[in-house]
C-alpha positions in Angstrom: -31.3 11.0 3.9 -30.1 9.0 7.0 -26.5 9.0 5.9 -26.2 12.8 5.8 -28.3 13.1 9.0 -26.0 10.7 10.7 -22.9 12.7 9.7 -24.4 15.9 10.9 -25.4 14.4 14.2 -21.9 12.9 14.6 -20.3 16.3 14.2 -22.8 17.8 16.6 -21.8 15.3 19.2 -25.1 13.6 19.4 -23.7 10.1 19.5 -26.8 8.0 20.1 -28.8 9.7 17.4 -25.8 9.5 15.0 -25.5 5.8 15.7 -29.2 5.3 15.1 -29.0 7.0 11.7 -25.9 5.1 10.8 -27.6 1.8 11.7 -30.5 2.7 9.4 -28.0 3.2 6.5 -26.4 -0.2 7.2 -29.6 -2.1 7.5 -31.1 -0.6 4.3 -28.2 -2.0 2.3 -28.5 0.8 -0.2 -24.8 1.4 -0.3 -22.0 -1.2 -0.8 -18.3 -1.1 -0.7 -16.7 -0.7 -4.1 -14.9 -4.0 -5.0 -11.7 -2.4 -6.4 -10.2 0.3 -4.3 -7.7 1.2 -7.0 -10.4 1.8 -9.5 -12.6 3.8 -7.2 -11.5 7.2 -8.4 -11.6 6.4 -12.1 -13.9 8.5 -14.2 -16.0 5.6 -15.4 -16.6 4.6 -11.8 -18.2 7.9 -10.7 -21.5 7.7 -8.8 -21.1 4.0 -7.9 -22.9 2.2 -5.1 -20.3 3.3 -2.5 -21.0 7.0 -3.0 -23.3 8.5 -0.4 -23.0 12.2 -1.1 -21.3 13.5 -4.2 -20.7 17.0 -5.6 -19.8 17.0 -9.2 -17.1 19.4 -10.5 -18.4 22.1 -12.8 -16.0 24.3 -14.8 -16.7 27.9 -13.7 -18.7 30.0 -16.1 -17.2 33.2 -14.7 -13.6 33.7 -13.6 -11.8 36.3 -11.6 -8.9 38.3 -13.0 -6.7 36.8 -10.3 -7.5 33.2 -11.2 -4.3 31.2 -12.2 -4.1 30.6 -15.9 -7.2 32.7 -16.7 -5.9 35.8 -18.5 -3.8 36.7 -15.5 -1.0 39.2 -15.8 1.1 36.9 -13.6 2.1 33.8 -15.6 2.2 30.5 -13.8 5.9 30.2 -14.3 6.7 32.9 -11.7 4.6 31.3 -9.0 6.4 29.1 -6.4 
């Protein structure tokens, strides 16, 4: 995945290699800019052509006793 590789190389300070990986992503035209910035974060627009790397939220199967709102002895109303 050239996009992720380019990002890693960028943070590693390997500028020429990062630029080369980014150029591969641009030339491939796999990704495009989403036409409506306002609608980009709507649920129905998830995983669109602008998304390069996405991590989907998954509700936790197991919670900790200190998690807010999860059978906690400290109600949310007392928290700042």
